[in-house]
N, C-alpha and C positions, 0 to 999 in steps of 0.2 A: 117815354123816350129809350129808345133800344142802343145797344154797342155791338157792331157785328163783327167779328172775326174775320180776316181776308189776309189770303197768303200763309205761305208756311210759317210754324210748323201745324198752324189749324186754320184751315178755309173755310170753315162754315160754322154755323151757329149763332148765336145771339143772346145777350144777357140783358134785361130790364134794368134799367136805372131807376132806383129808388130813393127819394131824399130821407137821411141827409147825405147820403152818399155812398161810394164804394171803394176800397183798397184793392190795387191791383199789385201784384209779385211774385215770387215763386211758393213761399210758406202757404201751408196748408188752411193757415187760420186767415188767409185776407178772402175777402167778397169774392173776386174773380180771381182765380189760380192763371197763370202763365207760364206753362212751361217751354219757354226758349231761353236758348243760348244768350248770353248779355243782358238776363233778364234780372235783377237784383230781387233779395228776398223781401223787402219791402219796396216796390219800385216807386209807385203815385198813386195820386189819389183824384177822384174826379167828387166834386162837392157840390149839393143845389143850397143857392142862394138866392135870395131876391129874385125868386122865378127864372133864374137863369144856372145853367151848368159850369162849373169851371174846375180846368187841370191843373194839378199841383206835383212838381217832382218829389220826391221822398229822399234825397240825397243820394239818389242812386250810382252805381258807380258807372255805368255807361250813357248816363242822363235821358231822357224821354222827349222826343221830337212830336212837332205838333206842325203836318203839313213839311215835314221835311227840316225845319227847323229845330232847335234845341231850346228847349223849356228853360227860362231861368226864372222868371217869378210865376204868379197864378197869372192863368189869362182863362179867358171865355171861350167856351166852345160854341161852335154852330154846326147845324147840319151839312155833313158832307167830309167834315174833317177827319183826316188822319193821324192816327196815334201810332209810334213808334213805340214798343215797349219792350225793349232787346231786338230782336227780329222775329216778333209777333207782330203784324200791322193789324189796327182797329179801328171800323172807319165809327164814325159818330151821328147816331138819327138817320142814316140812307143805308140801305143795303147795297151792298160792293156791286150787287147784281144791275138792281138800277143806275149806279154811280158809273158803269161804264157806258159807253157809247152807242147807242142801237137797243139797249136793254141787255148785251150781252155779256155775261159775268168777264171780270178783266182775268186776265192771265196771271196763273199761277207761279211766285218768283222762285227761282234758282233750280238749279237742272236736276235736284233730287227727286224735287216733285213730279217732274216733266217724264223722267225716268220710272217711277211710279205708276203714272198715266200709262206708258207707253206698255209696261209690263201686265197690266190689267186690262189689253186688248185681248179678244180671244184670237189663238193663234191661227193661222192660216192654213188652207189645207195640206195636209200632209208634213206638217211640222211634228218633230217628236225630240225627244232630248240626244237624240243619235245625230239629226242633222243640226240641232244646237253647237255641239260639241265638235262636229265636223266644220261649221263656221268659222270656228277659231283658226282652221289649217288653210283658209283659204285666200289669205296673204302669199300664204309658201305655195299656194297652187298658182297665181299668176305671176310668180317670179320664175316658175320651171316653166312657162310656157303657154299656161292654159291649158283647156283638153285636148283640143289637139295633138299634144304632144303626150297623151295617156297610152300607154297599151290598148291594143283592140280589143284583149279582153274586157280591161276598164270599162271600154265604150259599152260592150254586149250586154254587161251588166247594169249599166245604168239605162240603157234600152227596155230593158226587160223589166227594170224596177217600176219605171212610169207605164209600160203596158198591160202590167198583170191588173187583172182587177178589184183582187181582194187583197192592194197591197196598204191599202189604206187601214183595213181592219187591223193589218198584222202590225200596222205600225204606231195603233194606239195600245195595243197588246202589250208591244214591245216599252213603249214609253209608262205604262202601268207597272209593267215587271221592273222595269230599273227603279221606279220608287220606293216600290217594297223592298227590293234588295238596300237598298239606301237606308230605311226605315229600319230595316231589319239588321243590320251591321250597327247604326248607333245604339239599339237596344241591347247586341251583346256587349258594346265597347263601354256602354254603364254599369251594366250588371257586372260587368268582369271588375272594372274600379269600386264597387261596394262589396264583392267578395274580397279582393284584395286589401281593404280596406279594415273588413273585421278580422279576416286572418293575422294581419299587424295588432291589431286589440287584442287579441286571444292570448297574440304569443309574448304581449306588453304583459297582459293576466297574468300569465303561468310565471314568467322572469319575477316580479314582483306580487308575490301571492296577498302581500297587506295592502295593496292598492284597493281602494274602494269604488265600485263604480259609480256614476254620477246619479243621485236621482232626482226625479221634481221638487223633492222638497228642498233640497238643497241648491237649487238654480238661484244664481245671482239677483240682486234687488234693482231693477231698473226704473227709472223714473223721470217723466219731463212736466212739468209746468210751466204754460204759459200765461200770461195777463198781458190785455193790451187792450189801452182806452185810447178813442179817439176823438178828437172835438175839432170844430171847424178850425182852430190856430195852431193843435198840438197833436202828437201822439206821443203816448206813454207807452213802453213795453218792457216788462220782465219776463225773464227765463230762466229755470232753475232746472238742473239737471242731476241725476245720480246715475252714473253708469263705470262699472270696473273698478269698485271702490274708490272713486272720485268725486266729489261734488264742485259743480261750478255753477255760477249766476253772473246773469248779465242783465243789465239797466239802463234804462236809454229814456231819455225824456229830450224830444227836440226843442221843444218851446223855451225851455230852463237853460238847456246844453250842457244835461247831467250825463255822464254816463261811467258806467261802472263796472268791472271786471275781476273776476277770485276764482281761482280754485284752488282745491286742498283734498290731499289724502284722508280717508276716512276708514278707520279700525273697522275690520267685517265685523266683528262681535256687537259693532255700535248699529248696522246696517242692519244687522238679524234682529235686533231690539227695536228699529224702526219698521221692520217689515209684519216682526209682531205686531205693532199699533196700527199698522194700515190694515192688516187681517181684520182687527177686530172693527175699524170703521166698515168693513165691508163694501167696500167703495167697488170691489170685483163687479157683484150684484146690482150696481145703479144701471139703470136704460138711457138711452138718450132724450133729454128731455127737448120739448119743440122750442125754438128759438122764439124770443119775445122783439117787441117793437120799442125803442128807446122814447122818452118824452118829449125828451129834447134832443137837440142836435150830437148829442153826444153817444158814442158806439162803443159797448164795452164788451170783450170776449176772453173768458177762460177756458183753455185746455187743460187738462190733465188727462196722462196715459201712464199708467203702473203693467207692470210685468214682474211675476216672478213665479218660479215653477212651469207650471202648464198655463197659469191666470193669468191674462191678459185684460184690461179693457180701456178704451178711451172714450172721455165724455167732453163735449163742448158744450158749453154754455154761453149764450148771446142774447144781452139784454133780458136775462132772466133770472128767477129766484134758484140759488142752488141747494141742489137737495141734501139732506143733514149728511148723508154719508160721504157727499163730495166734501163738504164746507169741514167734517172733522179730518180728514184726510189731506187737505189742503193745510189745516191749522198744525198736524202732526211733524207735515215734511219741512212748513216756515220755522216751526218751534227747533225743529232736528238742524237747520240751518243756522239757525241764531246761535244755535249751542258751538256749532263747528267754526263756523266763520268770525261768530262774535261782531256781527253786523245788523242789527236787530231793525232796521228801516228802510234797508234797500228794496223792498214790496212795494213801499209806500209812493204815494202820485206828490207831483211836488205840494200841492193845498194841503195834503194829509201830513207831509214832514212839516210844513210852517206850523200848522195847528199843533202837532206835538212838541217843536219846539218853545211855540208859546205855553203851556201847561208846564213843561219842565222847567222854563227860566219861571215863570209865576212859584212855583214850589221852592227854586232853587232860592228866590228872593226873601221868600218866608223864613226859609232855614238860618240863611245869614244874617237877618235881621234879629234871628233868638239864639245867636250863636253862644251867648253866656247861659242859655236855660240848662243847654246838655252839651257835654263835650262831642258826642258825636255828629252836632249838628253841623259845623263846620265841616267836616268828613264828608257828608250826606249833602250838604251847598256845593261841593267841590264837583261831586259826581252829577250832579244835575246841570252845572254850567258846561262840564264838558260835552254830556249829552248834547247840549242847544248845540255847541260849534260842531261835534260830530254830523247833526243832523242838516245845518244848514252851509258846510264846508264848499259841497258840491256847486252850490249856485254860484252863476254869474251874472250880472255882478251881485256880490254876497249883501242880504242885509243887514238891515241897522242892527237889528236884535246881536247878530253874530258879533258884532264891534264889542255889544254891551256886555255880554256873554264874556267874551274873551279877557276884557278890563278886569269886571268882576272875579272869575277866575283867579287871577295874578294875584288879585289884593287876598281875596281867602286863602290863598295860597300862603303868602307872606306872614299872614297873621298865624296859620295853622304853624309854619315853620318858626315862630317867636315862639308861640305856646310848647312846640316841643323842645326847642333848646333853651328854654327856661327850668321845664320839667327836669331835662338832664341835668343840669347843674345842682339844683335842690337836692336829687337825689343822690348827686356824688358827694355834696356838702353832708349831708345826713349820714352818709356811711362811713365818711373820715370820723365823725362824731360818733358813731357806735348807733345812733337812733334809726336801727333797721325799720321800725314800723314807719317812720316819716320816708325812708328812701322805697319801700314797698310802694307806699302809696304812691311816689312820683312814678315810679315806673309802670305801676296799673293805670294808670290817669294818661300816659303818652299808649299803649296797647289801648285802650277807648279810643284816644282821638287817630288813630292810623289805619290803615287797611293791612291785612297781614301779610299780602305781597311787599310792603316796604319794609326794606333792610333795617330802618329804624324801629320798626315793631317786633323785628326778629331778634336783633341786640337787645332791647328792651325786655322781652319775653325770656329771654335767656338769663339775663341779671335776676328778672322777677325770680323765675324759678328756685336760683342758687340762695337767693337771699333768704326766700319761704323756708327752704331745707335747713339753712343756717338756722334759722330762728328756731324752726321746730326740734334741733338740735339743744342748743344753747338752754331752751324751755324744759327740755326730757331732763337733761344733767341737773337743772336746778332742781326739778322737785325730788331726784335722786337725793342730793344734797339736803333737803329738808326734811329725808326722812332721818 
């Protein structure tokens, strides 16, 4: 089955539809790219199911229309149906030429296409640039009374112009000369602009001798990584961009209503480290692999584009294994994103997030059950409960595990706070009684139970260092007295 283009901006050509289906929109990773106004980045999808084709809008801004009616739910297609994606029309299963009455292709819509068609017609005999510009003044000519009001001299020259046998050749040469003059003028204008820009650049270099000219090696790093997984009931999309010392990530999961956006400034030296790591992956030398076929109804596409200096490469993986340099570059970029944005789960699908949450919850439960075996077990259990909550907080409705992890985290936090408070009381009592070793042991226990960024950890650490120093001085004096 084929899908035919009809009308502006693209009026010819067709695309063969193959299961499990195709996505349409302006983005380059769509199966059918629609470069038309009012078309969204991911506009609609045509899916194959149970021997029929179905049309579904993907939440586009301007909507998808079928035979002039806006599509709200998934709808079955039949031959001859007309689909509107923005201002681009497509015909399902039947060529627009066959669909029109009498086998004549339908007229193109829009005044622009008609003007282009008229402009493409061969000029009539005697047409020249001069006659074209002369037509601009025809209205003024009519207002002044027409040809009869013109001086006799004007009539004489008009008559000569018609009767001379070599007039057509001269007009042809005049038209060619006119275009040559226009091209030459444009060339001189561009050359003058480039010359002025070079002179200004040289002047800046003289004014500031310490300024170094940019080299290819110092060119900034630019990265675009896109991942999309399409299934009959969902579209998952993840995008990471690094440009102008900024990193941004977007994540969309239509089925689970998960949307995430985040952007942050990045220090240039960190980007230089990432660029060095990407260079070691040798991604720039990776060739474009051949697209594969998905064994099920899913469709997975990954696109990685990296540029730095004079090096540039863009690789698209569709339903195929990733080359090792591609995979290593993606791992380096996502690890960098995790460190900068502190969101290690953003590139995971909903199923991957749930599996990650299950593993983290099981580990948290084991640590909580053995909280008395090691002081740090309670702290580690709290971290994993928090990780489960982070993984599942974007789901609507939230899974039952989310509530379980939240309740257990509150219970673990209360136990931890109670134990820390008890150790603080023990340390203070021991210090008042000059039992310095007991006080030191209590403060050391607090540091083992808390993270370094906790204020209670910092307070306990400070007191621990002071007490250890005090005990060292006391013992040193005692040794002197013994001598």
